[in-house]
N, C-alpha and C positions, 0 to 999 in steps of 0.2 A: 504494500500500500504506500502510495506517495504521500508525504506530509509537506506542509508549507509553513514557512516562518509566519508567526502571528505577533502582532504588535499590540501591547497593552498601552492604552491611552488613558491617562489620568488628567482630568481637567479640574482646575481649582482657581480660586481668586485670592490675590494679595493686594490689599488696599484698593479694591475695586478693579484691579487689572486682571483679566483672565489669562491664565498660563496653562501650558500643557507639558506633561512629562511623557516621554515615549520610551518603552522598553521592549526589546525584541526577544521572543522565545521561539524555540524550535518547533513546538507543537501547540495546538489549541488547548490541550489538556494542561500543559505547564502554565500557559497564560491564565486560564481560568482559575487554577489553584492560586496563582499570585495575586489575583484580583482582591481577595480578602485582605492580604497583607498590604497591598497598595493603598487601600482605603485608610489604613492606619497611619500612612505617611503624612497626611494633611488633616487638619481638624475638621474641615467641612468640604469634602470633595463635591464638585458640581456634577461630574460624570466620570464613570470608570467603565471602559469597554475593551473587549478584545476584538481586533480586526485582522482577519486572515489576509496575508499578502499573496501575490502571485509568484513569489520566489520559492523554489523548491528547497526544502531543508534536508530531505532524505527521500531516496527512491530506491526500490529494489533493483539489484543488478542481476542480469542473467548469469547462470552458472558458467564457469569457464569450460570451454570445449577443448578436448584434446585434438591436436593436429593429426590428421590422418596421413599416412605415408603411401 
């Protein structure tokens, strides 16, 4: 199964200015797990989401074939 890098986007405000922090994870599962921890980084997050990219982080490779003589 092919997996794609997933970006955790944490949006928050400091003195009325909206900011974003982006962290990249190899799988959707890793990103989802870190969402809970990311919310603890700021006192009042505006939004926390995981967005899958189109960049492949892992893909199965075909087995090596022996050269025939």
